[in-house]
Phi, psi and omega in degrees: 000133180291142180283136177268157181300332184269003177275126178234111178302325177240135183282121183304322183299337179284350184240017174074019178243158186298140173281166178299322179298320178292323176297316180300322180300334181279352178051063188282128171248125180268108184281358188216081185250126181245030181295341178274357191293327182284071179077005181070017189280156176296323182292320178297319178295315181299320180296321180287323181294340173304316182281329173300314178295319181300323182269006175069026181283130187283318183211145174245146176250106184281130185257005185244036182272136173058056176125021175291173186297328179297317180294319181295324185293339181284322178076146175085151185288325184294307177299324180299315180294321179298319179295317178300319179296322176298317181296319177296322179299317178296318178302318182290317184285328188238035183298340179285346180218000179232128170236159182229148169234148187262151175276134178237165182231105182293349172295335180234077187295325181292317177298320180297318179294321176298321179294321177297317178300316184292314191263339182251301180298315184249012182226193189271353191275161187244358182183189183232158173233132167273120178269176183222018188272341186286134180292337177235165179134196181235155180271179183290346180276349182293147179302338176306334187283346185299316180295322180295313183292323178298320178292320177298322178298316179301322184267358185060031184284144175290141179239114177249130182240115172297127176228149174206154176237094180262124180287132179179194181087178180219102004287158183289140177206158179298120183101348183289344179258008182290154170295162184300326182261006188268116183280155170253166173302332177295322175297319179300317180298321178297314179295316183298327179286336174284334181229068188292347180256012179249117178292145176207157183250128173270102189281153175065010184056021182074006183079333177236096190293334178289312177292319183298313181297319180291327182295324184253009185304319184279354184260093187291348178271003183254128174265155185243133184227141190254001189301140174081340178285156181301136182284130176223138172296136176096349184293318180290320177300317179300313182296320179294321177297324181280322192243336186095151183293341181283354184244017180246135173235156186253144174222142182267330178062020178287152006267005183278353173232160180278126176299322180300317179295314183293321176295323182295334177303323180274317181292337177285341184284173179267016181292147172281172186298322181299318179286326175298321179297322176300310184295317186287340182187326186297321180295318179294319179298320178298317180293321185273350185306318181299318181284328174299317179294316182297325181267359178077022179274140178291138179212118174265117183285000000 
């Protein structure tokens, strides 16, 4: 007999860890879902959603829509279109628990804006993601981004920015080893100050949560997210002390990261349940509420 997501050979409550029922009570929204990454296929998504269900996660925000790494690896327009159609199909069938944001490239602002029109204004998606993998390009602080952010503001679209602080360069400095298109939290702060009324997410905590939190501390429109960064005790407490519990959002980064590890970053902290609920989903729902309303999507706050 196949194992169901809700089958647990060992009861979590007997080992001092949250039960699935307790996880469900937190109404967890995963701001960083990579289930489409394996070629964008329905089967890859279904396999990942087994663990999403197992962990009681209420909604996932897929970051590999319309140009994720799986689609690029296939090459050619026909396979690319087939993958996009699969992604749209999933949005339609699973709209109650799956939302998508599209990848954009600020090196090509006009193309990015056309993509936003297609997938957000006239499509199912709720926001954009700045990626960081290209060896050349521009970061989110470049003036190219102004047209992109202005359009996102008009549409109330969510803005997620991959950030990292890689030490490198000559002389070596934090951020000196980044890819050409890879933003740092410092880049996010520059952009956020140009658009202080536009919410945006500083992803991965910049890889260095102490530097990252301080870099965006003065930008009250910036949320902080820890997915994919190395797990350390105290990182969420530190960020809450610097930024407040209202500015932290949670991401699972599955399937390339462990949901248990990412959840533990918050459960390891000294936050009370009310603040954990904010971090796990309430903050993201507040940020996304305008575009859910604008697109007519149901949203229970």
